[in-house]
GUSEDREN-340477 format. One record per residue: residue in three letters; x, y, z of N, C-alpha, C in turn. Coordinates in steps of 0.05 Angstrom, whole numbers, plus 5000, padded with zeros to 4 digits. Layout:
('ALA',(X,Y,Z),(X,Y,Z),(X,Y,Z))
...
***
This chain:
('MET',(5031,5309,4240),(5012,5287,4240),(5025,5262,4251))
('GLU',(5050,5257,4243),(5063,5233,4252),(5067,5233,4283))
('GLN',(5074,5258,4294),(5077,5260,4323),(5051,5255,4337))
('SER',(5029,5265,4326),(5003,5261,4338),(4995,5232,4338))
('SER',(5001,5218,4316),(4995,5189,4315),(5011,5174,4335))
('GLN',(5036,5182,4338),(5053,5168,4357),(5043,5171,4386))
('LYS',(5034,5196,4392),(5023,5201,4419),(4998,5184,4424))
('LYS',(4981,5181,4403),(4957,5165,4406),(4964,5136,4412))
('ILE',(4985,5126,4398),(4994,5099,4402),(5003,5095,4431))
('GLU',(5018,5114,4441),(5029,5112,4468),(5007,5112,4490))
('THR',(4986,5127,4485),(4965,5129,4505),(4944,5108,4503))
('THR',(4942,5094,4480),(4921,5074,4477),(4931,5045,4476))
('ALA',(4955,5041,4465),(4966,5014,4463),(4980,5007,4489))
('PHE',(4964,5001,4509),(4975,4996,4536),(4964,4969,4546))
('GLU',(4982,4954,4558),(4974,4929,4571),(4990,4927,4597))
('ILE',(4977,4919,4618),(4991,4915,4643),(5012,4893,4639))
('PRO',(5037,4899,4646),(5058,4879,4643),(5051,4853,4658))
('SER',(5062,4831,4649),(5055,4806,4662),(5064,4805,4691))
('ARG',(5050,4790,4706),(5056,4787,4735),(5085,4777,4738))
('LEU',(5093,4758,4721),(5119,4746,4724),(5141,4765,4718))
('SER',(5137,4783,4698),(5159,4801,4690),(5168,4819,4713))
('VAL',(5148,4831,4727),(5155,4849,4748),(5163,4833,4773))
('SER',(5150,4811,4778),(5158,4794,4801),(5187,4785,4799))
('THR',(5195,4777,4775),(5222,4768,4770),(5242,4791,4776))
('LEU',(5235,4815,4766),(5252,4838,4771),(5254,4844,4801))
('LEU',(5232,4843,4815),(5231,4849,4843),(5247,4829,4859))
('ARG',(5245,4803,4852),(5260,4782,4865),(5290,4787,4861))
('ALA',(5297,4794,4836),(5326,4799,4830),(5336,4822,4847))
('CYS',(5320,4843,4851),(5328,4866,4867),(5332,4857,4896))
('ILE',(5314,4841,4906),(5316,4832,4934),(5342,4815,4937))
('ASN',(5346,4796,4919),(5369,4778,4922),(5396,4790,4916))
('GLU',(5396,4809,4897),(5422,4820,4888),(5429,4846,4902))
('VAL',(5409,4861,4912),(5414,4887,4924),(5408,4888,4954))
('LEU',(5384,4881,4962),(5376,4885,4990),(5387,4863,5009))
('LEU',(5384,4838,5002),(5392,4818,5021),(5423,4817,5026))
('PRO',(5440,4823,5006),(5468,4825,5013),(5475,4847,5033))
('ARG',(5458,4867,5034),(5462,4889,5053),(5448,4884,5080))
('PHE',(5429,4866,5080),(5414,4861,5104),(5431,4850,5126))
('ARG',(5431,4863,5150),(5448,4855,5173),(5477,4856,5166))
('ASN',(5484,4873,5146),(5512,4875,5137),(5518,4904,5130))
('LEU',(5505,4923,5142),(5508,4951,5136),(5531,4963,5153))
('GLU',(5548,4978,5141),(5567,4994,5155),(5554,5021,5163))
('GLN',(5565,5033,5183),(5553,5058,5193),(5552,5080,5171))
('HIS',(5572,5080,5154),(5572,5100,5133),(5552,5095,5111))
('HIS',(5539,5072,5112),(5518,5065,5093),(5491,5076,5102))
('ILE',(5489,5086,5126),(5464,5095,5138),(5464,5125,5141))
('HIS',(5442,5138,5132),(5440,5167,5132),(5413,5175,5144))
('ARG',(5412,5199,5155),(5387,5210,5165),(5372,5224,5143))
('LYS',(5346,5221,5143),(5328,5235,5124),(5306,5249,5139))
('GLY',(5308,5275,5140),(5288,5289,5157),(5295,5286,5186))
('THR',(5274,5288,5203),(5278,5288,5232),(5276,5260,5244))
('ASP',(5260,5242,5231),(5255,5217,5244),(5257,5193,5224))
('SER',(5271,5197,5202),(5273,5175,5182),(5302,5169,5176))
('LEU',(5306,5144,5167),(5333,5136,5159),(5332,5128,5129))
('VAL',(5354,5130,5116),(5357,5120,5089),(5385,5107,5087))
('THR',(5387,5086,5071),(5412,5072,5069),(5421,5070,5040))
('GLU',(5445,5062,5036),(5455,5057,5009),(5438,5035,4995))
('ALA',(5427,5017,5011),(5410,4996,5000),(5385,5008,4987))
('ASP',(5373,5029,5000),(5350,5043,4989),(5357,5054,4961))
('PHE',(5379,5068,4960),(5387,5081,4934),(5393,5061,4913))
('GLU',(5408,5040,4919),(5415,5020,4900),(5391,5005,4890))
('ALA',(5373,4998,4908),(5349,4984,4900),(5331,5001,4882))
('GLU',(5329,5026,4888),(5312,5044,4871),(5323,5046,4843))
('ARG',(5350,5049,4841),(5362,5051,4814),(5358,5024,4799))
('PHE',(5361,5002,4813),(5358,4976,4800),(5329,4973,4789))
('LEU',(5310,4980,4806),(5282,4977,4798),(5274,4997,4775))
('GLU',(5284,5021,4777),(5278,5041,4757),(5287,5032,4729))
('GLN',(5311,5022,4728),(5321,5012,4702),(5305,4988,4692))
('GLY',(5300,4969,4710),(5285,4946,4702),(5257,4951,4693))
('LEU',(5243,4969,4707),(5216,4976,4700),(5214,4991,4674))
('HIS',(5234,5007,4668),(5236,5021,4642),(5239,5000,4620))
('ASN',(5255,4979,4625),(5258,4959,4604),(5232,4943,4600))
('ILE',(5217,4939,4621),(5192,4924,4619),(5171,4941,4605))
('LEU',(5170,4967,4611),(5150,4985,4599),(5164,5011,4591))
('PRO',(5175,5011,4567),(5192,5034,4559),(5178,5061,4560))
('ASN',(5153,5062,4551),(5139,5088,4551),(5126,5092,4578))
('SER',(5142,5095,4598),(5131,5099,4625),(5150,5116,4641))
('ILE',(5141,5126,4664),(5157,5142,4682),(5158,5128,4709))
('THR',(5181,5129,4722),(5184,5117,4748),(5188,5139,4769))
('ILE',(5173,5138,4790),(5175,5157,4812),(5182,5141,4837))
('GLY',(5207,5144,4846),(5217,5129,4869),(5218,5148,4893))
('GLU',(5214,5136,4917),(5214,5153,4941),(5240,5168,4944))
('GLU',(5263,5155,4940),(5288,5169,4946),(5294,5190,4925))
('LYS',(5285,5187,4901),(5290,5207,4881),(5275,5233,4887))
('ILE',(5251,5230,4900),(5234,5252,4905),(5238,5263,4934))
('ALA',(5252,5248,4951),(5253,5254,4979),(5262,5283,4985))
('ASN',(5282,5292,4971),(5293,5318,4977),(5281,5341,4961))
('ASP',(5262,5334,4944),(5249,5354,4927),(5221,5345,4920))
('LYS',(5202,5349,4938),(5175,5339,4934),(5161,5353,4910))
('LYS',(5170,5377,4903),(5158,5391,4880),(5164,5376,4854))
('ARG',(5185,5361,4854),(5193,5346,4830),(5171,5326,4823))
('LEU',(5157,5316,4843),(5135,5297,4838),(5114,5309,4819))
('GLN',(5105,5333,4825),(5085,5346,4808),(5097,5354,4781))
('GLU',(5122,5363,4781),(5135,5371,4756),(5137,5347,4737))
('LEU',(5144,5324,4747),(5146,5300,4730),(5119,5293,4718))
('LEU',(5099,5295,4735),(5072,5287,4726),(5061,5307,4706))
('LEU',(5066,5333,4709),(5056,5353,4691),(5069,5351,4664))
('THR',(5094,5343,4663),(5108,5341,4637),(5102,5315,4623))
('ARG',(5094,5293,4637),(5091,5267,4624),(5066,5254,4634))
('ASN',(5044,5269,4636),(5020,5258,4649),(5004,5239,4631))
('ASN',(5012,5235,4606),(4998,5216,4589),(5010,5188,4591))
('LEU',(5032,5185,4605),(5046,5159,4606),(5039,5144,4631))
('PRO',(5041,5117,4630),(5038,5101,4655),(5060,5109,4675))
('VAL',(5053,5108,4700),(5072,5116,4721),(5076,5093,4741))
('TRP',(5101,5087,4746),(5109,5068,4767),(5115,5083,4793))
('LEU',(5102,5076,4815),(5108,5087,4841),(5124,5066,4856))
('VAL',(5148,5073,4865),(5166,5053,4877),(5175,5062,4905))
('ASP',(5171,5044,4924),(5184,5047,4950),(5203,5023,4952))
('PRO',(5229,5029,4946),(5248,5006,4944),(5252,4991,4970))
('LEU',(5250,5006,4993),(5254,4993,5019),(5236,5007,5039))
('ASP',(5213,4995,5044),(5194,5005,5063),(5199,4991,5090))
('GLY',(5204,5008,5111),(5212,4997,5136),(5242,4998,5139))
('THR',(5254,5020,5130),(5283,5022,5130),(5294,5020,5158))
('ARG',(5281,5032,5178),(5291,5030,5205),(5292,5001,5215))
('ASN',(5272,4986,5207),(5272,4957,5214),(5295,4943,5201))
('PHE',(5299,4949,5175),(5321,4938,5160),(5348,4943,5173))
('VAL',(5352,4968,5182),(5377,4976,5195),(5381,4960,5221))
('LYS',(5359,4955,5236),(5361,4941,5261),(5363,4911,5258))
('GLY',(5360,4901,5233),(5361,4873,5228),(5335,4858,5231))
('SER',(5313,4873,5233),(5286,4861,5235),(5277,4852,5208))
('ASN',(5262,4829,5208),(5252,4818,5183),(5228,4834,5172))
('ILE',(5218,4853,5186),(5193,4867,5177),(5201,4891,5159))
('PHE',(5204,4885,5134),(5208,4906,5114),(5197,4896,5087))
('CYS',(5191,4914,5070),(5179,4908,5044),(5192,4924,5022))
('SER',(5186,4915,4998),(5193,4930,4974),(5167,4931,4957))
('MET',(5159,4956,4949),(5133,4959,4937),(5134,4973,4910))
('ILE',(5117,4964,4891),(5114,4976,4865),(5085,4978,4858))
('ALA',(5076,5001,4849),(5049,5005,4839),(5050,5017,4811))
('LEU',(5032,5007,4794),(5030,5018,4767),(5005,5034,4765))
('VAL',(5008,5059,4757),(4985,5078,4755),(4980,5086,4727))
('ARG',(4955,5085,4719),(4946,5095,4693),(4921,5111,4696))
('HIS',(4920,5134,4683),(4897,5152,4685),(4890,5158,4714))
('GLN',(4910,5164,4730),(4907,5172,4757),(4897,5150,4776))
('ARG',(4897,5125,4767),(4888,5103,4784),(4907,5080,4782))
('VAL',(4911,5067,4805),(4928,5043,4806),(4915,5020,4791))
('CYS',(4930,5007,4774),(4918,4984,4760),(4933,4958,4766))
('ALA',(4956,4959,4780),(4970,4935,4788),(4990,4941,4810))
('SER',(4996,4922,4827),(5016,4927,4848),(5030,4901,4855))
('TRP',(5054,4905,4865),(5071,4882,4874),(5084,4890,4900))
('ILE',(5082,4873,4920),(5094,4878,4946),(5110,4853,4954))
('TYR',(5136,4857,4959),(5153,4836,4970),(5153,4840,5000))
('ALA',(5143,4820,5015),(5143,4821,5045),(5165,4802,5055))
('HIS',(5186,4813,5066),(5208,4796,5074),(5201,4778,5097))
('SER',(5183,4787,5115),(5175,4771,5137),(5161,4745,5128))
('GLU',(5151,4745,5103),(5137,4721,5093),(5151,4709,5069))
('GLN',(5173,4722,5060),(5189,4712,5038),(5172,4708,5013))
('CYS',(5154,4726,5008),(5136,4723,4985),(5129,4750,4972))
('ILE',(5119,4748,4947),(5109,4772,4933),(5079,4770,4930))
('LEU',(5065,4791,4939),(5036,4793,4936),(5031,4811,4912))
('HIS',(5015,4802,4894),(5009,4817,4869),(4979,4820,4865))
('ALA',(4971,4844,4858),(4943,4848,4851),(4942,4863,4824))
('ARG',(4921,4858,4808),(4919,4871,4783),(4890,4873,4775))
('LYS',(4884,4893,4759),(4857,4894,4747),(4854,4871,4727))
('LYS',(4831,4859,4726),(4828,4836,4708),(4829,4844,4679))
('ASP',(4821,4869,4673),(4823,4879,4646),(4852,4884,4639))
('ALA',(4862,4873,4618),(4891,4874,4611),(4901,4903,4607))
('ASN',(4883,4921,4597),(4893,4948,4592),(4889,4967,4616))
('GLY',(4882,4955,4639),(4882,4971,4663),(4855,4984,4670))
('GLU',(4835,4979,4653),(4809,4991,4659),(4794,4973,4678))
('ASP',(4772,4984,4690),(4756,4968,4708),(4743,4945,4693))
('ALA',(4742,4921,4706),(4730,4898,4693),(4700,4902,4691))
('ASN',(4688,4889,4671),(4659,4890,4667),(4645,4880,4692))
('GLU',(4627,4896,4704),(4614,4887,4729),(4598,4862,4725))
('GLU',(4590,4856,4700),(4574,4832,4695),(4592,4807,4691))
('ASP',(4618,4812,4691),(4637,4789,4687),(4636,4772,4713))
('GLU',(4627,4747,4710),(4624,4730,4733),(4647,4709,4734))
('SER',(4669,4716,4720),(4692,4698,4720),(4703,4694,4748))
('ASN',(4711,4670,4755),(4723,4665,4781),(4753,4668,4781))
('GLU',(4764,4678,4759),(4793,4681,4757),(4802,4702,4777))
('SER',(4822,4694,4794),(4832,4712,4815),(4850,4733,4803))
('ASN',(4849,4757,4815),(4868,4778,4807),(4887,4785,4829))
('VAL',(4889,4768,4849),(4908,4772,4871),(4923,4746,4875))
('PHE',(4950,4748,4877),(4967,4725,4879),(4987,4728,4901))
('VAL',(4994,4705,4913),(5017,4703,4931),(5037,4686,4916))
('ASP',(5058,4699,4906),(5076,4685,4887),(5060,4675,4864))
('ASP',(5059,4649,4860),(5045,4638,4837),(5017,4628,4844))
('THR',(5009,4630,4869),(4984,4619,4878),(4963,4640,4882))
('PRO',(4939,4636,4869),(4917,4655,4874),(4911,4658,4903))
('LEU',(4907,4682,4913),(4900,4686,4941),(4870,4683,4945))
('GLU',(4863,4665,4963),(4835,4662,4970),(4826,4686,4986))
('SER',(4801,4694,4982),(4790,4717,4997),(4792,4711,5027))
('PRO',(4803,4730,5042),(4806,4725,5071),(4778,4725,5084))
('LEU',(4776,4709,5105),(4751,4710,5120),(4749,4736,5135))
('PRO',(4725,4747,5137),(4722,4772,5152),(4733,4770,5180))
('VAL',(4748,4790,5189),(4758,4790,5217),(4735,4790,5236))
('PRO',(4733,4772,5255),(4711,4772,5274),(4712,4796,5292))
('VAL',(4693,4814,5291),(4693,4838,5307),(4666,4842,5321))
('PRO',(4666,4856,5343),(4641,4862,5357),(4626,4882,5341))
('PRO',(4600,4886,5347),(4585,4907,5333),(4599,4934,5335))
('LEU',(4598,4950,5313),(4614,4974,5312),(4598,4999,5319))
('SER',(4574,4997,5329),(4559,5020,5337),(4571,5032,5363))
('PRO',(4581,5057,5362),(4594,5068,5386),(4575,5070,5410))
('SER',(4549,5071,5404),(4530,5075,5426),(4520,5049,5439))
('SER',(4529,5026,5427),(4520,5001,5439),(4534,4996,5465))
('PRO',(4520,4984,5484),(4533,4980,5511),(4557,4961,5510))
('SER',(4577,4968,5525),(4600,4951,5526),(4595,4928,5546))
('SER',(4611,4907,5543),(4607,4883,5559),(4634,4873,5568))
('SER',(4635,4863,5592),(4661,4852,5602),(4668,4826,5589))
('ALA',(4648,4813,5576),(4653,4788,5562),(4643,4789,5534))
('PRO',(4657,4777,5515),(4648,4778,5487),(4621,4763,5483))
('PRO',(4604,4773,5466),(4579,4759,5460),(4585,4731,5449))
('ARG',(4566,4713,5452),(4571,4685,5444),(4577,4683,5414))
('ASP',(4565,4701,5398),(4569,4698,5369),(4593,4713,5358))
('THR',(4610,4724,5375),(4634,4737,5366),(4658,4723,5379))
('VAL',(4681,4725,5366),(4705,4712,5376),(4721,4730,5393))
('CYS',(4720,4756,5388),(4736,4775,5403),(4719,4797,5414))
('GLU',(4729,4809,5435),(4713,4830,5449),(4719,4858,5437))
('ARG',(4743,4862,5428),(4751,4888,5417),(4760,4885,5388))
('ILE',(4758,4906,5373),(4768,4906,5345),(4797,4916,5347))
('ALA',(4815,4900,5335),(4844,4906,5338),(4856,4917,5312))
('GLY',(4872,4938,5315),(4885,4949,5292),(4908,4967,5300))
('ARG',(4921,4979,5280),(4944,4996,5285),(4937,5025,5281))
('ILE',(4947,5042,5298),(4943,5071,5296),(4970,5085,5296))
('SER',(4976,5099,5274),(5002,5112,5273),(5001,5137,5291))
('TRP',(5025,5149,5294),(5027,5173,5311),(5009,5194,5299))
('THR',(4994,5209,5317),(4977,5230,5308),(4983,5255,5326))
('GLU',(4981,5278,5313),(4987,5303,5328),(4966,5307,5350))
('HIS',(4941,5300,5345),(4920,5302,5365),(4910,5273,5370))
('PRO',(4914,5263,5394),(4906,5235,5400),(4877,5230,5393))
('LEU',(4872,5207,5382),(4844,5199,5376),(4829,5192,5401))
('PRO',(4805,5203,5404),(4789,5197,5429),(4773,5171,5428))
('TYR',(4786,5150,5420),(4772,5125,5417),(4768,5111,5444))
('ASP',(4748,5094,5445),(4741,5079,5469),(4759,5054,5471))
('GLU',(4777,5053,5490),(4795,5031,5492),(4781,5005,5500))
('ARG',(4756,5007,5509),(4741,4983,5516),(4732,4969,5490))
('ARG',(4731,4984,5468),(4721,4973,5443),(4742,4969,5422))
('ILE',(4764,4985,5424),(4785,4984,5404),(4812,4978,5417))
('GLU',(4825,4958,5407),(4852,4950,5417),(4873,4961,5398))
('ARG',(4891,4977,5408),(4912,4988,5392),(4936,4969,5392))
('LEU',(4942,4958,5369),(4964,4939,5366),(4990,4955,5363))
('PRO',(5013,4943,5371),(5039,4956,5367),(5044,4962,5338))
('SER',(5057,4985,5333),(5064,4992,5306),(5087,4974,5296))
('VAL',(5086,4967,5270),(5108,4952,5259),(5127,4970,5243))
('ARG',(5120,4996,5241),(5137,5015,5227),(5142,5007,5198))
('CYS',(5121,4996,5185),(5124,4988,5158),(5096,4987,5145))
('ALA',(5089,5007,5129),(5062,5008,5118),(5057,4984,5100))
('GLY',(5077,4975,5086),(5073,4952,5068),(5064,4928,5084))
('GLN',(5076,4922,5107),(5068,4900,5124),(5040,4904,5135))
('ASP',(5033,4929,5142),(5006,4935,5150),(4986,4926,5130))
('PHE',(4991,4934,5105),(4972,4927,5083),(4971,4897,5078))
('VAL',(4993,4884,5079),(4994,4855,5076),(4977,4842,5097))
('ASP',(4980,4850,5122),(4965,4839,5144),(4935,4844,5141))
('LEU',(4928,4868,5132),(4900,4874,5127),(4888,4857,5104))
('ALA',(4904,4855,5082),(4894,4840,5059),(4890,4810,5066))
('ARG',(4907,4800,5084),(4905,4772,5091),(4887,4767,5116))
('GLY',(4873,4788,5125),(4854,4785,5147),(4866,4781,5174))
('ARG',(4890,4790,5179),(4903,4786,5205),(4897,4809,5224))
('THR',(4892,4833,5214),(4885,4856,5230),(4860,4868,5218))
('ALA',(4846,4883,5234),(4820,4895,5225),(4823,4922,5212))
('PHE',(4843,4938,5222),(4845,4965,5210),(4873,4976,5215))
('SER',(4880,4997,5200),(4903,5014,5206),(4895,5043,5201))
('TYR',(4904,5060,5219),(4898,5089,5216),(4925,5103,5213))
('TYR',(4926,5122,5194),(4950,5137,5188),(4945,5167,5189))
('ASN',(4963,5181,5201),(4960,5210,5202),(4963,5222,5174))
('SER',(4981,5210,5158),(4986,5218,5130),(5005,5198,5118))
('LEU',(5003,5194,5091),(5021,5177,5077),(5028,5189,5050))
('TRP',(5052,5184,5041),(5060,5192,5014),(5049,5170,4995))
('PRO',(5047,5177,4969),(5035,5158,4950),(5050,5131,4949))
('TRP',(5077,5131,4950),(5092,5106,4949),(5087,5089,4974))
('ASP',(5077,5101,4995),(5071,5086,5020),(5045,5071,5018))
('HIS',(5025,5083,5003),(4998,5071,5004),(4988,5060,4977))
('ALA',(5001,5068,4955),(4990,5061,4928),(4989,5030,4924))
('ALA',(5011,5017,4928),(5012,4988,4923),(4995,4973,4944))
('GLY',(4999,4980,4970),(4984,4966,4991),(4954,4972,4990))
('GLY',(4947,4997,4985),(4919,5003,4983),(4905,4989,4961))
('PHE',(4918,4986,4938),(4906,4971,4916),(4903,4941,4923))
('LEU',(4924,4930,4935),(4922,4902,4944),(4899,4898,4963))
('LEU',(4896,4917,4982),(4874,4915,5001),(4847,4916,4988))
('GLU',(4843,4936,4970),(4817,4939,4956),(4812,4914,4940))
('SER',(4832,4902,4929),(4829,4878,4912),(4820,4854,4928))
('THR',(4824,4855,4954),(4815,4832,4971),(4789,4839,4986))
('GLY',(4776,4861,4978),(4751,4868,4990),(4752,4888,5013))
('GLY',(4777,4897,5019),(4780,4917,5040),(4775,4945,5030))
('HIS',(4781,4965,5046),(4775,4993,5037),(4796,5012,5049))
('LEU',(4804,5031,5033),(4823,5052,5041),(4812,5079,5032))
('ALA',(4810,5098,5051),(4799,5124,5044),(4809,5145,5064))
('GLU',(4808,5170,5055),(4814,5192,5073),(4791,5196,5092))
('THR',(4797,5200,5118),(4776,5201,5138),(4759,5227,5135))
('ALA',(4771,5248,5125),(4756,5274,5123),(4735,5273,5101))
('THR',(4741,5259,5079),(4724,5261,5055),(4711,5234,5048))
('GLY',(4723,5212,5057),(4713,5186,5050),(4722,5178,5022))
('ARG',(4739,5194,5010),(4748,5188,4982),(4775,5174,4982))
('PRO',(4781,5158,4962),(4807,5144,4960),(4829,5165,4958))
('PRO',(4853,5160,4968),(4875,5178,4966),(4885,5180,4938))
('SER',(4895,5203,4930),(4907,5206,4904),(4934,5192,4903))
('PRO',(4941,5180,4880),(4967,5167,4878),(4990,5186,4873))
('PHE',(4983,5212,4872),(5004,5232,4865),(5008,5255,4885))
('VAL',(4993,5255,4907),(4998,5276,4927),(4998,5263,4954))
('ARG',(5010,5277,4974),(5010,5266,5001),(4982,5267,5012))
('SER',(4974,5245,5025),(4946,5243,5034),(4941,5258,5060))
('ALA',(4916,5262,5066),(4907,5270,5093),(4905,5245,5109))
('ALA',(4893,5246,5132),(4890,5222,5149),(4875,5200,5134))
('LEU',(4885,5175,5137),(4874,5152,5123),(4866,5131,5142))
('LEU',(4844,5117,5135),(4835,5093,5150),(4833,5070,5130))
('ALA',(4847,5048,5136),(4846,5024,5120),(4832,5002,5136))
('THR',(4813,4989,5124),(4799,4967,5138),(4799,4942,5121))
('THR',(4800,4919,5135),(4800,4894,5121),(4771,4887,5113))
('ARG',(4769,4866,5097),(4743,4857,5087),(4724,4851,5111))
('GLY',(4699,4860,5109),(4680,4854,5129),(4677,4874,5152))
('VAL',(4694,4895,5152),(4693,4916,5172),(4678,4941,5161))
('ASP',(4660,4952,5175),(4645,4976,5167),(4663,5000,5170))
('TRP',(4673,5010,5147),(4693,5032,5147),(4682,5057,5161))
('GLU',(4658,5065,5154),(4646,5089,5164),(4641,5087,5194))
('ALA',(4630,5065,5203),(4624,5062,5232),(4650,5062,5248))
('LEU',(4671,5049,5237),(4697,5048,5251),(4710,5076,5253))
('GLN',(4709,5091,5231),(4722,5117,5232),(4707,5136,5251))
('ASN',(4681,5132,5254),(4667,5148,5274),(4674,5140,5302))
('MET',(4678,5114,5306),(4687,5104,5333),(4714,5115,5340))
('LEU',(4732,5115,5321),(4759,5125,5326),(4760,5154,5334))
('LYS',(4740,5169,5324),(4739,5198,5330),(4720,5203,5354))
('GLY',(4711,5182,5366),(4695,5185,5390),(4668,5198,5386))
('ARG',(4656,5192,5363),(4629,5203,5358),(4611,5182,5347))
('THR',(4585,5187,5348),(4566,5168,5338),(4561,5174,5309))
('LYS',(4552,5154,5294),(4548,5156,5266),(4528,5179,5260))
('GLY',(4536,5196,5241),(4518,5218,5233),(4526,5244,5245))
('LYS',(4542,5244,5267),(4551,5269,5279),(4577,5278,5267))
('SER',(4581,5304,5266),(4606,5314,5254),(4626,5319,5276))
***
């Protein structure tokens, strides 16, 4: 009976940790672990991971630092870090099956490792808190902006806020400042069948909708007259930050692991954007590798755009 009562307490007495507690931990990790290694890596600190990825001693150290700190902040929780799972993806499901009643931290200690190795400022560190299979809070440190973006559900225990709640209290922050909703990215009409024009209409600012498209096994048959493919920044965290702040209209991914999209996808949704698998239109699971994903900023018609990217008109398969 005592064990049953304890389990009930663990699964019901939950509150999202304060914004400051995790932000302070993340800042400490950046200042004490990552930045001392930035542009100061020896060759033996850099290792290959798979066929096209790099991992460094900074990745491992940062993950250990965050794992310990997050456990201190929320003792009855489990932390799943990219590097811990990298060599054994089955471990991800094993961890979840054995402790699926507990809150889960998804951690990408250094997103954009290749950039970090090259000395580029475009890298991030990302944390997402998952409860009942859904993200309820996220923190992203974007080094290119020297700031932490944080999003959280307004309900303290991680549930969806009451739809009738008309409170103006923001649930998205840049450091200590509430993030104002980004203005919709000015885009041309998204109907693939509409005639193209050599000049933008008077009521639009740009002629083409601009976004990032990751490598795909089968090239997307999109119309280059309507869609501008921006250069990749090789950092999903930066992609999501740009989308959340209204700098780009979309990002398309062949596939992402949960630690790549959980924090950024939640931030994006919290600013009015949308992230979903292109095949089903459903949000990606925080615990399995996704199929192809399309992320759109606020004000962009997700369905119309994904049809355009696949070179088809709305309603056709």
